[in-house]
C-alpha positions as CSV (number, residue, x, y, z in Angstrom):
1,M,0.0,0.0,0.0
2,R,2.8,2.4,0.9
3,L,4.6,1.7,-2.4
4,L,1.3,2.4,-4.3
5,N,0.9,5.7,-2.4
6,L,4.5,6.7,-3.2
7,C,3.9,5.9,-6.9
8,L,0.8,8.2,-6.9
9,F,2.8,10.9,-5.1
10,Y,5.7,10.8,-7.6
11,F,3.4,10.6,-10.5
12,K,1.7,13.8,-9.4
13,E,5.1,15.4,-8.8
14,M,6.4,14.5,-12.3
15,M,3.1,15.6,-14.0
16,T,3.3,19.0,-12.3
17,S,7.0,19.6,-12.9
18,K,7.7,22.2,-15.6
19,L,11.1,20.6,-16.2
20,Y,9.8,17.1,-16.6
21,L,6.8,18.0,-18.8
22,G,8.9,20.5,-20.7
23,M,11.3,17.8,-21.7
24,L,8.5,15.6,-22.9
25,F,7.2,18.5,-25.0
26,L,10.6,19.4,-26.4
27,F,11.2,15.8,-27.4
28,F,7.8,15.6,-29.1
29,V,8.3,18.8,-31.1
30,T,11.9,17.9,-32.1
31,F,10.7,14.4,-33.2
32,I,7.7,15.7,-35.2
33,L,9.7,18.4,-36.9
34,R,12.2,15.9,-38.4
35,F,9.2,14.1,-40.1
36,I,7.9,17.4,-41.4
37,F,11.3,18.4,-42.8
38,R,11.7,15.1,-44.5
39,I,8.3,15.1,-46.1
40,T,8.8,18.6,-47.4
41,D,12.4,17.9,-48.5
42,D,12.8,19.4,-52.0
43,F,15.6,16.9,-52.9
44,G,13.4,13.8,-52.1
45,M,15.9,12.1,-49.7
46,S,14.6,8.7,-48.5
47,D,17.0,6.7,-46.3
48,Y,14.0,6.1,-44.0
49,G,15.7,3.5,-41.8
50,N,18.5,5.8,-40.7
51,L,16.1,8.6,-40.0
52,V,15.4,7.0,-36.7
53,G,19.0,7.7,-35.6
54,E,18.2,11.4,-35.4
55,V,16.3,10.6,-32.2
56,F,19.6,10.4,-30.3
57,V,19.9,14.2,-30.3
58,P,16.7,14.9,-28.3
59,I,17.5,11.8,-26.2
60,G,20.9,13.4,-25.4
61,I,19.1,16.5,-24.2
62,A,16.6,14.5,-22.2
63,F,19.4,12.5,-20.6
64,L,20.9,15.7,-19.2
65,L,17.7,17.2,-18.0
66,Y,16.3,14.1,-16.4
67,I,19.6,13.7,-14.4
68,V,19.0,17.3,-13.2
69,F,15.4,16.6,-12.4
70,F,15.9,13.5,-10.3
71,Y,19.0,15.0,-8.6
72,R,17.0,18.0,-7.5
73,S,14.0,16.0,-6.4
74,F,15.9,13.4,-4.4
75,S,18.5,15.7,-2.9
76,N,15.6,17.8,-1.6
77,E,14.1,14.8,0.1
78,L,17.4,13.8,1.6
79,A,17.9,17.3,2.9
80,Y,14.6,17.1,4.8
81,N,15.3,13.6,6.1
82,V,11.5,12.7,6.0
83,Q,12.2,9.0,6.0
84,N,14.0,9.3,9.4
85,F,10.7,10.1,11.1
86,F,9.8,6.4,10.8
87,S,11.2,3.3,12.4
88,D,11.7,1.5,9.1
89,S,13.5,4.5,7.5
90,Y,15.8,2.5,5.3
91,V,12.9,0.5,3.8
92,I,11.1,3.7,3.1
93,L,14.2,5.1,1.3
94,I,14.4,2.1,-1.0
95,Q,10.7,2.2,-1.6
96,K,10.9,5.8,-2.7
97,I,13.6,5.0,-5.2
98,I,11.6,2.0,-6.5
99,A,8.4,4.1,-6.8
100,Q,10.2,6.9,-8.7
101,A,11.7,4.3,-11.0
102,I,8.3,2.6,-11.7
103,V,6.6,5.9,-12.4
104,H,9.4,7.3,-14.5
105,V,9.7,4.2,-16.7
106,T,6.0,3.8,-17.0
107,V,5.5,7.4,-18.2
108,Q,8.4,7.1,-20.6
109,V,7.2,3.8,-22.1
110,L,3.8,5.4,-22.7
111,F,5.4,8.5,-24.2
112,I,7.8,6.7,-26.5
113,T,4.9,4.5,-27.6
114,S,3.1,7.6,-28.7
115,Q,6.2,8.7,-30.6
116,I,6.5,5.3,-32.3
117,G,2.9,5.8,-33.4
118,C,3.9,9.1,-35.0
119,L,6.9,7.3,-36.7
120,W,4.6,4.6,-38.1
121,V,2.2,7.3,-39.5
122,F,5.2,9.0,-41.2
123,Y,6.3,5.7,-42.8
124,W,2.8,5.0,-44.0
125,R,2.7,8.6,-45.4
126,V,5.9,8.2,-47.5
127,G,4.8,4.8,-48.8
128,V,6.9,2.3,-46.8
129,P,4.9,-0.9,-46.9
130,Y,3.9,-2.4,-43.5
131,T,6.3,-5.2,-42.7
132,S,8.4,-6.4,-39.8
133,F,10.4,-3.1,-40.4
134,Y,7.7,-1.2,-38.4
135,L,8.1,-3.5,-35.4
136,E,11.9,-3.5,-35.5
137,A,11.9,0.3,-35.6
138,A,9.8,0.2,-32.4
139,Q,12.1,-2.3,-30.8
140,F,15.1,-0.1,-31.6
141,L,13.5,2.9,-30.0
142,Y,12.2,1.0,-26.9
143,I,15.7,-0.5,-26.3
144,Y,17.8,2.6,-26.6
145,Y,15.3,5.2,-25.3
146,I,14.2,3.3,-22.1
147,T,17.7,2.2,-21.3
148,T,19.0,5.7,-21.6
149,I,16.2,7.3,-19.7
150,F,16.5,4.7,-16.9
151,I,20.3,5.4,-16.6
152,A,19.5,9.1,-16.4
153,F,17.2,8.5,-13.4
154,V,19.8,6.3,-11.7
155,L,22.6,8.8,-12.2
156,G,20.4,11.6,-10.7
157,I,19.7,9.5,-7.6
158,I,23.4,8.5,-7.2
159,I,24.7,12.0,-7.5
160,A,22.1,13.2,-5.0
161,M,23.1,10.4,-2.5
162,M,26.8,11.2,-2.9
163,L,26.8,15.0,-3.1
164,N,23.5,16.0,-1.5
165,K,23.2,19.8,-2.3
166,S,26.9,20.4,-3.0
167,K,27.8,23.4,-5.2
168,I,29.8,21.2,-7.5
169,S,26.9,18.8,-8.2
170,F,26.0,20.4,-11.5
171,V,29.6,20.3,-12.7
172,V,29.6,16.6,-11.9
173,I,26.3,16.2,-13.7
174,F,27.7,17.8,-16.9
175,I,30.9,15.7,-16.8
176,V,28.8,12.5,-16.3
177,W,26.6,13.6,-19.3
178,L,29.7,14.0,-21.4
179,L,31.2,10.7,-20.5
180,L,28.1,8.5,-20.3
181,G,25.4,10.3,-22.3
182,P,23.8,9.1,-25.5
183,L,26.0,11.6,-27.5
184,N,29.4,10.4,-26.1
185,T,30.1,8.4,-29.2
186,T,29.7,11.6,-31.2
187,I,31.6,13.9,-28.9
188,F,34.5,11.4,-28.4
189,S,34.1,9.6,-31.7
190,S,37.8,9.0,-32.2
191,Y,38.0,7.0,-29.0
192,F,34.8,5.0,-29.3
193,R,35.4,4.1,-32.9
194,E,38.5,2.2,-31.8
195,I,36.5,-0.2,-29.6
196,P,35.6,-3.5,-31.3
197,A,32.4,-5.4,-30.8
198,A,34.0,-8.1,-28.6
199,S,35.6,-5.5,-26.2
200,F,34.3,-5.0,-22.6
201,Q,34.8,-1.3,-23.3
202,S,31.7,-1.3,-25.5
203,F,29.7,-1.3,-22.2
204,F,30.5,2.4,-21.7
205,Y,28.4,3.6,-24.6
206,V,24.7,3.0,-24.3
207,T,23.7,4.0,-27.8
208,V,25.4,3.4,-31.2
209,Q,28.8,4.3,-32.6
210,N,27.4,6.5,-35.3
211,I,23.9,8.1,-35.0
212,S,23.8,8.5,-38.8
213,D,24.3,4.8,-39.4
214,V,21.6,2.9,-37.4
215,Y,20.0,0.8,-40.2
216,R,21.4,-1.3,-43.1
217,S,19.6,-3.0,-45.8
218,Y,18.6,-6.6,-44.9
219,L,20.7,-6.5,-41.6
220,G,18.1,-4.2,-39.9
221,F,18.6,-1.8,-37.1
222,A,21.8,-1.5,-35.0
223,F,20.9,-3.7,-32.1
224,S,21.9,-7.3,-31.3
225,Y,21.6,-9.8,-28.5
226,G,24.6,-8.1,-27.0
227,T,22.7,-4.8,-26.9
228,L,20.0,-6.4,-24.7
229,W,22.7,-7.9,-22.4
230,K,24.3,-4.5,-22.2
231,A,20.9,-2.9,-21.1
232,L,20.6,-5.7,-18.5
233,A,24.1,-5.1,-17.2
234,W,23.3,-1.4,-16.7
235,V,20.2,-2.4,-14.7
236,F,22.3,-4.6,-12.4
237,L,25.1,-2.0,-12.1
238,S,22.5,0.6,-11.2
239,I,21.0,-1.6,-8.5
240,F,24.5,-2.3,-7.1
241,V,25.7,1.3,-7.0
242,I,22.4,2.6,-5.5
243,G,22.5,-0.1,-2.9
244,L,26.1,0.6,-2.1
245,C,25.4,4.4,-1.7
246,S,22.3,3.7,0.5
247,L,24.2,1.6,3.0
248,K,25.0,4.7,5.1
249,W,21.3,5.0,5.9
250,C,21.0,1.3,6.8
251,R,21.3,1.2,10.6
252,I,19.8,-2.3,11.4
253,S,22.4,-5.0,11.2
254,R,20.0,-7.6,9.7
255,Q,19.1,-5.1,6.9
256,R,22.8,-4.5,6.2
257,I,23.4,-8.2,5.9
258,Y,20.5,-8.6,3.4
259,T,21.6,-5.6,1.5
260,I,25.2,-6.7,1.2
261,G,24.2,-10.1,0.2
262,T,21.9,-8.6,-2.5
263,L,24.7,-6.4,-3.7
264,M,27.1,-9.3,-4.0
265,I,24.6,-11.3,-6.1
266,T,23.8,-8.2,-8.2
267,F,27.5,-7.5,-8.9
268,V,28.0,-11.1,-10.1
269,L,25.0,-10.8,-12.4
270,F,26.5,-7.5,-13.7
271,L,29.8,-9.1,-14.5
272,T,28.1,-12.1,-16.1
273,S,25.9,-9.8,-18.3
274,V,29.0,-7.8,-19.5
275,F,30.8,-11.1,-20.3
276,I,27.8,-12.3,-22.4
277,M,27.4,-8.9,-24.0
278,A,31.0,-9.0,-25.3
279,R,30.4,-12.5,-26.7
280,T,27.1,-11.7,-28.4
281,N,27.8,-8.2,-29.7
282,S,27.4,-7.9,-33.5
283,M,30.3,-6.7,-35.6
284,A,27.9,-4.8,-37.8
285,F,28.0,-1.1,-37.3
286,Q,31.4,-1.3,-35.6
287,F,34.2,0.9,-37.0
288,A,37.0,-0.9,-35.2
289,D,36.1,-4.3,-36.7
290,A,36.0,-2.8,-40.2
291,E,39.3,-1.0,-39.7
292,K,40.9,-4.1,-38.4
293,E,40.1,-5.9,-41.6
294,N,41.6,-2.9,-43.6
295,Q,44.8,-3.0,-41.5
296,F,45.1,-6.8,-42.0
297,Y,45.1,-6.6,-45.8
298,Q,47.4,-3.5,-45.8
299,G,50.1,-5.6,-44.2
300,Y,49.1,-9.0,-45.7
301,K,52.1,-11.3,-46.3
302,Q,51.5,-14.9,-47.3
303,K,53.9,-17.3,-45.6
304,Q,53.8,-20.2,-48.1
305,P,52.3,-20.9,-51.5
306,A,48.9,-22.5,-51.8
307,D,48.7,-26.1,-53.0
308,L,45.8,-26.4,-55.4
309,G,46.5,-29.9,-56.6
310,Y,42.9,-31.0,-56.5
311,L,39.5,-30.6,-58.3
312,I,36.3,-30.0,-56.4
313,N,33.2,-32.0,-57.3
314,E,30.6,-30.4,-55.1
315,Y,29.9,-28.5,-51.9
316,E,27.4,-29.4,-49.3
317,I,26.8,-26.5,-47.0
318,K,24.7,-26.5,-43.8
319,L,24.0,-23.0,-42.5
320,G,23.9,-22.8,-38.8
321,S,26.2,-22.2,-35.8
322,P,28.7,-23.6,-36.5
323,I,28.5,-23.6,-40.3
324,E,29.3,-27.0,-41.8
325,V,30.8,-27.3,-45.2
326,K,31.6,-30.7,-46.8
327,I,33.8,-30.7,-49.9
328,S,33.8,-33.7,-52.2
329,F,36.7,-34.0,-54.7
330,K,36.8,-35.2,-58.3
331,E,40.6,-35.5,-58.1
332,M,43.1,-35.2,-55.2
333,D,46.7,-35.1,-56.4
334,T,48.1,-33.8,-53.1
335,T,48.1,-34.7,-49.4
336,T,48.4,-31.0,-48.4
337,P,45.6,-29.1,-50.1
338,S,45.1,-25.4,-49.5
339,F,41.8,-23.4,-49.3
340,Q,40.9,-19.8,-49.1
341,L,38.7,-19.0,-46.0
342,S,38.4,-15.7,-44.2
343,N,41.1,-15.2,-41.5
344,A,38.4,-13.9,-39.1
345,Y,36.6,-17.2,-38.9
346,V,37.3,-19.5,-36.0
347,I,37.7,-23.1,-37.4
348,E,36.5,-25.5,-34.7
349,K,37.7,-28.6,-36.6
350,I,38.2,-30.3,-40.0
351,I,37.5,-34.0,-40.5
352,D,38.0,-36.4,-43.3
353,S,35.6,-39.0,-44.9
354,K,36.3,-41.3,-42.0
355,G,35.3,-38.7,-39.4
356,E,38.9,-38.4,-38.1
357,S,40.3,-34.9,-37.3
358,V,42.7,-33.4,-39.8
359,E,45.5,-31.1,-38.8
360,F,45.7,-27.7,-40.5
361,E,47.6,-24.5,-40.4
362,R,46.2,-20.9,-40.8
363,D,48.1,-18.5,-43.1
364,G,46.0,-15.4,-43.3
365,D,43.1,-16.2,-45.6
366,L,44.6,-19.6,-46.4
367,V,44.0,-22.9,-44.7
368,H,46.8,-25.4,-45.3
369,I,45.8,-29.0,-44.6
370,K,48.9,-30.8,-43.3
371,S,48.1,-34.4,-44.3
372,S,45.1,-35.8,-46.1
373,G,44.6,-38.4,-48.7
374,T,40.8,-38.4,-48.4
375,N,38.2,-37.7,-51.1
376,E,36.3,-35.3,-48.9
377,L,36.8,-32.8,-46.1
378,V,34.3,-31.3,-43.7
379,F,34.9,-27.9,-42.2
380,F,33.2,-26.7,-39.0
381,Y,33.6,-23.0,-38.2
382,Q,32.0,-19.9,-36.8
383,I,31.3,-17.0,-39.3
384,K,32.3,-13.7,-37.8
385,E,31.3,-10.9,-40.3
386,P,30.0,-7.3,-40.2
387,S,27.4,-8.7,-42.6
388,I,25.8,-10.8,-39.9
389,Q,23.2,-9.3,-37.5
390,R,21.1,-11.3,-35.2
391,D,19.5,-14.0,-37.4
392,R,20.2,-12.1,-40.7
393,L,22.9,-13.1,-43.2
394,L,24.2,-11.2,-46.2
395,L,27.0,-13.4,-47.6
396,T,28.2,-12.3,-51.0
397,G,30.2,-14.5,-53.4
398,S,33.2,-12.3,-53.2
399,M,33.6,-12.9,-49.5
400,G,35.6,-15.9,-48.3
401,W,32.7,-17.4,-46.3
402,Y,33.2,-20.9,-47.5
403,P,36.5,-22.8,-48.4
404,K,37.5,-21.9,-52.0
405,P,40.2,-23.3,-54.3
406,Y,42.0,-19.9,-54.5
407,E,45.7,-19.3,-53.9
408,G,45.7,-15.8,-52.4
409,P,43.9,-13.4,-50.1
410,I,40.2,-12.5,-50.4
411,Y,40.9,-8.8,-50.7
412,Q,43.6,-6.4,-51.9
413,Y,44.0,-3.1,-50.2
414,N,44.2,-0.3,-52.8
415,E,46.0,2.7,-51.4
416,Q,44.9,5.1,-54.1
417,R,41.2,4.4,-53.5
418,E,41.8,3.7,-49.8
419,K,39.5,0.6,-49.8
420,L,39.5,-3.1,-50.1
421,I,39.0,-4.6,-53.6
422,P,37.7,-8.2,-53.7
423,L,39.9,-10.7,-55.8
424,V,37.8,-13.3,-57.6
425,P,40.5,-15.2,-59.7
426,T,38.5,-18.1,-61.1
427,K,35.6,-18.7,-63.5
428,D,35.2,-22.3,-62.6
429,S,31.7,-23.4,-61.6
430,F,30.9,-25.8,-58.8
431,K,27.9,-27.7,-57.7
432,F,26.3,-26.5,-54.4
433,N,23.9,-28.2,-52.1
434,V,22.8,-25.8,-49.4
435,Y,20.7,-26.7,-46.3
436,S,19.2,-24.0,-44.1
437,E,16.8,-24.0,-41.2
438,H,15.3,-20.8,-42.6
439,D,14.3,-19.6,-46.1
440,V,17.1,-17.9,-47.8
441,I,17.6,-16.0,-51.1
442,T,20.5,-17.3,-53.2
443,N,21.7,-17.5,-56.7
444,I,21.0,-21.3,-57.1
445,N,17.7,-23.0,-57.4
446,K,15.3,-23.8,-54.5
447,I,14.5,-27.5,-54.6
448,S,12.4,-27.8,-51.5
449,N,11.8,-26.2,-48.2
450,H,15.2,-25.2,-46.8
451,F,17.2,-27.0,-49.5
452,Y,18.9,-25.3,-52.5
453,Q,20.9,-26.8,-55.3
454,G,22.7,-25.6,-58.4
455,E,25.9,-24.7,-60.2
456,A,27.7,-21.4,-59.8
457,N,31.2,-20.0,-59.8
458,S,30.5,-18.4,-56.4
459,L,27.7,-18.6,-53.9
460,F,25.5,-15.8,-52.6
461,V,23.2,-16.3,-49.6
462,M,20.9,-13.8,-47.9
463,Q,18.7,-14.6,-45.0
464,A,16.5,-11.6,-44.2
465,D,13.0,-10.2,-44.5
466,V,12.6,-8.5,-47.9
467,N,10.1,-6.8,-50.2
468,K,9.5,-8.4,-53.6
469,Y,8.2,-7.1,-56.9
470,E,7.8,-8.9,-60.2
471,F,8.4,-7.0,-63.4
472,N,8.3,-8.8,-66.7
473,Q,10.7,-11.7,-66.4
474,Y,12.6,-10.1,-63.5
475,T,12.3,-10.5,-59.7
476,I,13.0,-7.3,-57.8
477,I,14.1,-7.7,-54.1
478,Y,14.4,-4.4,-52.2
479,P,14.9,-3.4,-48.5
480,L,12.0,-3.0,-46.1
481,D,12.7,0.7,-45.5
482,W,12.2,1.6,-49.2
483,S,8.9,3.1,-50.4
484,E,6.6,0.9,-52.5
485,N,7.1,2.9,-55.8
486,K,7.1,0.4,-58.6
487,E,8.1,3.0,-61.3
488,Q,11.5,3.4,-59.7
489,F,12.4,-0.2,-60.4
490,N,11.0,-0.2,-63.9
491,K,13.3,2.8,-64.8
492,I,16.4,1.1,-63.4
493,I,15.7,-2.2,-65.2
494,E,15.3,-0.3,-68.5
495,L,18.6,1.5,-67.8
496,T,20.3,-1.9,-66.9
497,E,19.1,-3.3,-70.3
498,L,20.5,-0.3,-72.0
499,V,23.9,-0.5,-70.3
500,H,24.1,-4.2,-71.0
501,G,23.4,-3.6,-74.7
502,D,26.0,-0.9,-75.0
503,L,28.7,-2.9,-73.2
504,S,28.0,-5.8,-75.6
505,K,28.8,-3.5,-78.5
506,L,32.3,-3.2,-77.2
507,G,32.9,-6.8,-78.2
508,L,33.6,-7.9,-74.7
509,D,32.6,-11.1,-73.0
510,V,29.7,-9.4,-71.1
511,K,27.8,-11.5,-68.5
512,R,24.2,-12.2,-69.3
513,M,21.3,-10.1,-67.9
514,P,20.2,-11.1,-64.4
515,E,16.8,-12.5,-63.6
516,Q,16.9,-11.4,-60.0
517,F,17.8,-7.9,-58.8
518,I,18.7,-7.3,-55.1
519,F,18.9,-3.6,-54.3
520,Q,20.6,-2.2,-51.2
521,S,21.1,1.3,-49.8
522,N,24.6,0.4,-48.7
523,T,27.9,1.2,-50.4
524,G,29.9,-1.5,-52.3
525,L,30.5,-3.1,-55.6
526,G,27.8,-4.1,-58.1
527,Q,28.2,-7.9,-58.2
528,L,26.5,-10.4,-60.6
529,Y,26.2,-14.1,-59.6
530,E,24.8,-16.0,-62.5
531,R,21.2,-14.9,-62.5
532,T,21.4,-12.6,-59.4
533,L,22.6,-9.0,-59.4
534,V,23.5,-7.4,-56.1
535,Y,23.1,-3.7,-56.5
536,P,24.2,-1.3,-53.7
537,T,22.9,2.2,-54.6
538,D,25.6,4.3,-52.6
539,S,22.9,6.9,-52.2
540,L,20.5,8.4,-49.6
541,Y,17.9,9.0,-52.4
542,P,15.4,6.8,-54.2
543,I,16.9,4.6,-56.9
544,D,15.3,6.6,-59.8
545,S,16.4,10.0,-58.4
546,I,18.8,12.1,-60.4
547,Y,21.1,11.9,-57.4
548,T,21.2,8.1,-57.8
549,T,20.8,7.2,-61.5
550,Y,24.2,8.7,-62.4
551,L,25.8,6.0,-60.2
552,T,24.0,3.2,-62.1
553,P,26.4,2.8,-65.1
554,P,29.5,2.5,-62.8
555,K,27.7,-0.2,-60.7
556,L,26.7,-2.1,-63.8
557,V,30.1,-2.0,-65.5
558,E,31.5,-3.6,-62.4
559,A,28.9,-6.2,-62.4
560,F,28.7,-7.1,-66.1
561,V,32.4,-7.0,-67.1
562,E,34.9,-9.4,-65.7
563,D,37.6,-7.8,-63.5
564,A,36.2,-4.3,-64.1
565,H,36.4,-3.5,-60.3
566,V,40.1,-4.4,-60.4
567,Y,41.0,-2.3,-63.5
568,Y,39.0,0.5,-62.2
569,E,40.4,3.3,-64.4
570,W,39.1,1.5,-67.4
571,A,35.8,0.9,-65.7
572,N,35.6,4.6,-64.6
573,I,36.0,6.0,-68.1
574,V,33.5,3.5,-69.6
575,A,30.9,4.4,-66.9
576,N,31.5,8.1,-67.4
577,I,31.0,7.8,-71.2
578,L,27.7,6.0,-70.6
579,V,26.6,8.6,-68.0
580,D,27.3,11.3,-70.6
581,Q,25.6,9.4,-73.3
582,Y,22.4,8.9,-71.3
583,E,22.6,12.4,-69.9
584,L,22.5,11.3,-66.3
585,G,25.2,13.6,-65.0
586,L,24.6,16.3,-62.4
587,G,26.7,18.9,-64.2
588,G,30.4,19.6,-63.9
589,D,33.2,17.5,-65.2
590,L,33.0,13.7,-65.5
591,Y,36.4,12.9,-64.0
592,P,36.4,10.4,-61.2
593,M,37.3,11.2,-57.6
594,S,40.4,9.0,-58.0
595,F,42.0,12.0,-59.9
596,I,42.4,13.8,-56.6
597,S,45.2,11.4,-55.5
598,L,47.1,11.6,-58.8
599,S,50.4,13.4,-59.2
600,E,50.4,16.5,-61.5
601,E,52.0,14.5,-64.3
602,E,49.5,11.6,-64.0
603,H,46.6,14.0,-63.8
604,A,47.7,15.7,-67.1
605,I,47.9,12.3,-68.8
606,A,44.5,11.1,-67.5
607,T,42.8,14.4,-68.5
608,K,44.3,14.0,-72.0
609,V,43.0,10.4,-72.2
610,Y,39.5,11.4,-71.1
611,S,39.5,14.3,-73.6
612,T,40.6,12.0,-76.4
613,L,38.0,9.3,-75.7
614,F,35.2,11.8,-75.3
615,E,36.0,13.7,-78.6
616,V,36.4,10.8,-81.0
617,D,33.5,9.3,-82.9
618,R,31.5,6.4,-81.4
619,N,33.2,3.6,-83.4
620,T,36.7,4.8,-82.7
621,Q,35.7,5.2,-79.0
622,Q,34.5,1.6,-78.8
623,E,37.5,0.2,-80.5
624,L,39.9,2.1,-78.2
625,L,38.0,0.9,-75.1
626,K,38.0,-2.7,-76.4
627,K,41.8,-2.6,-77.0
628,W,42.4,-1.1,-73.6
629,Y,40.4,-3.8,-71.9
630,Q,42.3,-6.5,-73.9
631,H,45.6,-5.1,-72.6
632,R,44.3,-4.4,-69.1
633,E,46.7,-6.7,-67.3
634,I,49.7,-5.0,-68.8
635,L,48.4,-1.4,-68.4
636,D,46.8,-2.1,-65.0
637,N,45.8,1.3,-63.6
638,N,49.0,3.0,-64.5
639,W,48.2,6.3,-66.3
640,T,51.7,6.6,-67.8
641,L,51.3,3.3,-69.6
642,I,47.6,4.0,-70.4
643,G,48.5,7.4,-71.9
644,Q,51.2,5.9,-74.2
645,F,48.9,3.0,-75.2
646,I,46.0,5.4,-76.2
647,E,48.4,7.7,-78.1
648,E,49.8,4.7,-80.1
649,A,46.3,3.4,-80.7
650,M,45.1,6.7,-82.0
651,T,48.1,6.9,-84.3
652,D,47.3,3.5,-85.7
653,A,43.7,4.4,-86.1
654,N,44.6,7.5,-88.2
């Protein structure tokens, strides 16, 4: 009864406080204004998933003001010592804290639920179809908002207990807000971006590493099982610290014993939660894990050559944890075969056809089997990738997510472009049998529920909720946060057919048109796997926007032409010619960003090559591009060699 009366008392106090209600009103206005600005945006920006990340700015303000509110409220009560007028003063103190927590969390849950309703109305208004995306957006807001607001309450109580009405209390509050507030990853971004997912240090930020990157196509919002364990760890730590601070008011020995026992249990639960958090955090949305991969390939040195004295008959892949890959061989002419498999994956074991363990050695992205005369090998390993989030998978064929008969690393770091370039050195096709507990999207045929089979030179697997649209003979797969505007896909498919036709006129061995398009909002290469085209838009705007369509030819050149992403200077000029031909440019010159990193001499040569190819007639242009591509391995991306080659080719043409 007393707890209920306290809850009613604190509810009245909060609902009559100008500071508390003012913060709710400020949050509401800030939230709604962002929707209004986006709807009335003249440029038509979409990126509706990441729009939710803007909530962290008002959350950051709320975090500070709620600390101030609860500090002032509780420090006033401690100053009057009302609880000391009763025999069970310590119990009353604890009940007060519990009552305030119950009322505060209840009010905030109701409030954020109303804001989620506004968010859903906005999504409906801009044409985002109703799917699991709506519920996941709600989960994202509930997890981060309630966790943050609860921590603000706890910090206000703790500061009041420790400092009472000290003059330095507001300085302490500001420092605490800087160090632990929702915007600490923005204020101290250089520090927090160095923390990997598996580090215990990730406990010290309660939001996300980048408030502008909270949603990725098919992976969903930036929360994982580790995020939930982090929230639980903060609850246990809050109980522990409040209990520890309250001991000075505990005068009855029995109560002190109970309290200390509870604190010990709570602290153990806190440590356990942090440990599980570090093990279950997702690598997605983590800068440090992506940078670690870049650094690995920048300094990559292979210890020994790969032994590829074998021919693969087929793969049998069972998706799960761990993933199980059985490789059957047509021929095995070595006892020490080598395979390419991502260095980040933890191999649990490798067994032969008899079920006996096989010894192996890791060498970067290579796995060297020490001794095996078997006709099949089975790999068991855990996939650790930024492209895995909760139960979602986005495993592209260029990734080394299954053992491949390749002799080098998966990626090559390009210093000029400052990014990793996937190396796919083989055109051989393999038979794949894929088993999955869930439905997946892949570039091989679905035979039955959870079983897929077919031949491909590389395997693409995606396990996620998607939107689908059928257009003529094509299947369009697009992210859940995209608006349901069919015309945008029709326009891009027509443009794809146009690019495919023009590339074929160059006389190159152009891959055939895909049957399945998978669109993403992310950055990355356009990749074509047999009948499936993976198309990242690299844009915050709709796919048919003028701010996106000029990026279409570069993506399609990478996808349709073998090695185009490796010989990127050739791909750049072909794409720019097509952009100019289709009048897709935004104005200004058509020179690629890579020109910025060229020396003065190289820049002059590259500019001359571009001018030459843009000025000649269409037939000459196509012939020059064809010859350049035929000599791509010799010319590489070296502008000195390219300039000499084009000059000689022009002389021969005249």
